[in-house]
C-alpha positions as CSV (number, residue, x, y, z in Angstrom):
1,M,-93.6,-69.0,14.4
2,R,-90.0,-68.5,15.1
3,F,-90.8,-64.8,15.9
4,I,-93.4,-66.0,18.5
5,A,-90.9,-68.3,20.0
6,L,-88.3,-65.6,20.1
7,L,-90.8,-63.4,21.9
8,I,-91.5,-66.2,24.4
9,L,-87.8,-66.2,25.3
10,I,-87.2,-62.5,25.2
11,I,-89.6,-61.9,28.3
12,P,-88.1,-64.3,30.7
13,G,-84.6,-63.1,29.5
14,I,-85.3,-59.4,30.2
15,A,-86.7,-60.8,33.7
16,A,-83.6,-62.5,34.4
17,T,-81.4,-59.3,33.3
18,F,-83.6,-57.1,35.6
19,G,-83.1,-59.7,38.5
20,I,-79.3,-59.5,37.9
21,K,-79.5,-55.5,38.1
22,L,-81.7,-55.7,41.2
23,M,-78.9,-58.1,43.0
24,R,-76.2,-55.8,42.0
25,D,-77.9,-52.5,43.1
26,A,-78.7,-54.2,46.3
27,F,-75.0,-55.5,46.8
28,F,-73.6,-51.9,46.0
29,G,-76.3,-50.1,48.1
30,D,-78.3,-48.6,45.5
31,F,-81.9,-48.9,46.8
32,Y,-85.3,-48.9,45.1
33,P,-87.9,-47.4,47.1
34,L,-90.6,-50.3,46.0
35,F,-88.6,-52.5,48.4
36,F,-88.5,-52.1,52.0
37,H,-85.0,-53.3,52.7
38,V,-81.9,-54.2,50.6
39,G,-82.3,-58.0,51.6
40,I,-85.8,-57.8,49.9
41,Q,-84.6,-56.3,47.0
42,F,-81.7,-58.9,46.6
43,A,-84.3,-62.0,47.1
44,A,-86.5,-60.5,44.4
45,G,-83.8,-60.2,42.0
46,L,-82.7,-63.7,42.8
47,I,-86.3,-65.1,42.2
48,L,-86.3,-63.2,38.8
49,L,-83.0,-64.5,37.9
50,L,-83.7,-68.1,38.7
51,A,-87.3,-68.0,37.2
52,G,-86.0,-66.6,33.9
53,L,-83.2,-68.9,33.6
54,A,-85.4,-72.0,34.5
55,F,-87.9,-70.9,31.9
56,I,-85.3,-70.5,29.3
57,G,-83.7,-73.8,30.2
58,G,-87.0,-75.6,30.2
59,F,-87.9,-74.2,26.7
60,I,-84.6,-75.5,25.4
61,L,-84.8,-78.8,26.9
62,F,-88.6,-79.2,25.7
63,R,-87.5,-78.2,22.2
64,D,-84.5,-80.8,22.2
65,R,-86.8,-83.7,23.5
66,K,-89.2,-82.9,20.8
67,R,-86.5,-83.2,18.2
68,N,-84.8,-86.4,19.7
69,L,-81.5,-84.6,20.6
70,T,-81.2,-85.5,24.1
71,K,-79.5,-88.7,25.1
72,D,-81.5,-91.6,26.5
73,K,-81.0,-92.6,30.2
């Protein structure tokens, strides 16, 4: 079961890492032919980064709430 959870977390982690790479390449002018403009490449990288981080953060928050490790409001 832990292996499946690890696989679920690795995929968004890879997407977030690729998003950082896309943003870095757009910042330094390295251009992928898939994107039509450097700004679009940067925006796609930002979306991948935020989506990956949100998924990982939500997964950790859900796990902590299930185990009653969060503070009550």
